[in-house]
C-alpha positions in Angstrom: 0.0 0.0 0.0 2.8 2.4 0.8 4.3 1.9 -2.7 1.0 2.8 -4.3 0.6 5.9 -2.2 4.1 7.0 -3.1 3.5 6.5 -6.8 0.2 8.4 -6.6 1.8 11.2 -4.7 4.6 11.5 -7.3 2.1 11.4 -10.2 0.0 14.0 -8.4 3.0 16.3 -8.0 3.9 15.8 -11.7 0.4 16.8 -12.7 0.4 19.9 -10.5 3.9 20.9 -11.8 2.7 20.4 -15.4 -0.4 22.6 -14.9 1.7 25.3 -13.2 4.2 25.3 -16.1 1.4 25.7 -18.7 -0.2 28.5 -16.7 3.1 30.4 -16.3 4.1 29.8 -19.9 0.7 31.1 -21.2 0.9 34.2 -18.9 4.4 35.0 -20.1 3.4 34.7 -23.8 0.2 36.7 -23.2 2.2 39.5 -21.6 4.5 39.6 -24.7 1.7 40.0 -27.2 2.4 42.9 -29.5 0.6 46.2 -29.3 -2.4 46.5 -31.7 -1.4 50.1 -32.7 -1.2 50.3 -36.5 -1.8 54.0 -36.8 -0.1 55.9 -39.6 1.6 54.5 -42.7 3.8 51.5 -42.3 4.7 48.1 -43.4 4.3 45.6 -40.6 6.2 42.3 -41.0 4.5 39.7 -38.8 6.0 36.4 -37.7 3.1 34.2 -36.6 3.8 31.1 -34.6 1.9 28.6 -32.5 2.3 27.8 -28.8 4.9 25.2 -29.5 7.8 26.1 -31.7 10.3 23.8 -33.4 13.9 24.5 -34.5 12.8 25.3 -38.0 10.1 27.7 -36.8 12.8 29.6 -34.7 15.1 29.7 -37.7 12.3 31.2 -39.9 11.8 33.9 -37.4 15.5 34.7 -36.9 16.2 34.7 -40.7 13.2 36.8 -41.6 14.0 39.4 -38.9 17.7 39.4 -39.9 16.8 40.0 -43.6 14.6 43.0 -42.8 17.0 44.6 -40.3 20.0 44.2 -42.7 18.3 45.1 -46.0 16.1 47.9 -44.8 18.0 49.8 -42.0 16.5 53.2 -42.8 12.9 51.9 -43.0 13.6 50.0 -39.8 14.9 53.0 -37.9 12.2 55.4 -39.1 9.4 53.0 -38.2 8.2 52.6 -41.8 9.0 48.9 -41.4 8.0 47.3 -38.2 8.5 43.7 -36.9 6.0 41.9 -34.7 6.1 38.4 -33.4 2.6 37.0 -32.6 1.5 33.8 -31.0 -1.7 32.9 -33.0 -2.7 30.2 -30.6 -3.6 32.8 -27.9 -7.3 33.5 -27.9 -6.6 37.3 -28.0 -5.0 36.7 -31.4 -7.7 34.6 -32.9 -8.5 37.4 -35.4 -5.1 36.9 -37.0 -5.8 33.2 -37.5 -9.0 34.1 -39.3 -7.7 37.0 -41.3 -4.6 35.3 -42.6 -5.7 31.6 -42.5 -3.0 30.7 -40.1 -2.4 27.1 -39.2 1.4 27.0 -39.0 4.3 29.5 -38.6 4.2 32.2 -41.3 5.8 35.5 -42.3 3.2 38.0 -43.5 3.8 41.5 -44.8 0.9 43.9 -44.1 0.7 47.4 -45.6 -1.1 49.9 -43.3 -2.3 53.3 -44.6 -3.9 55.8 -42.3 -4.1 53.0 -39.7 -6.0 50.6 -41.9 -4.7 47.5 -43.6 -4.6 48.1 -47.3 -3.0 44.9 -48.5 -1.0 41.9 -47.2 1.2 39.2 -48.6 2.1 35.8 -47.2 5.8 34.9 -47.7 4.8 31.3 -48.3 8.2 30.2 -49.7 10.0 30.6 -46.3 9.4 26.9 -45.4 11.0 25.7 -48.6 14.0 28.0 -48.3 14.9 27.7 -44.6 17.6 25.2 -45.4 19.4 27.7 -47.6 19.9 30.8 -45.5 21.2 33.0 -48.4 18.3 32.1 -50.6 15.9 32.7 -47.7 17.3 36.2 -47.0 17.2 37.1 -50.7 13.6 36.0 -51.0 12.4 38.0 -47.9 14.4 41.1 -49.1 13.0 40.8 -52.7 9.4 40.3 -51.5 9.6 43.2 -49.0 11.2 45.5 -51.6 8.5 44.7 -54.1 5.8 45.2 -51.5 7.3 48.6 -50.4 7.5 49.7 -54.0 3.8 49.0 -54.5 2.9 51.2 -51.5 2.1 54.8 -52.3 
């Protein structure tokens, strides 16, 4: 009987610790949700991800941000180009899932004019290019440059 109680106690502690971890993890991610302010004219580059992130997802985020910071330093500094990382699994971000059809990590460029989204583009080739960093960076730069050129 003592052995069973010990196993039950250990399993109970494991369950409590797991629940506590999930609660703390969710609270931390919720606090890091980006501001909803899109006033003015700007291009917002979103990196959308789910609750759990793999090595490839993290590489996509890092490479995309690096491409934008490196290729567009003036736009980055002036605020014309803005980076936002968003966890689309959070209920507060459900509108992003619906708007962009999110089901996996994605990079999306969104053109805001007078605080309203005018147009957006999914950089859907990032998954296929993540194994070739140079091609990935060139793709993100090219797509962003084209998108900026289309904006008035």
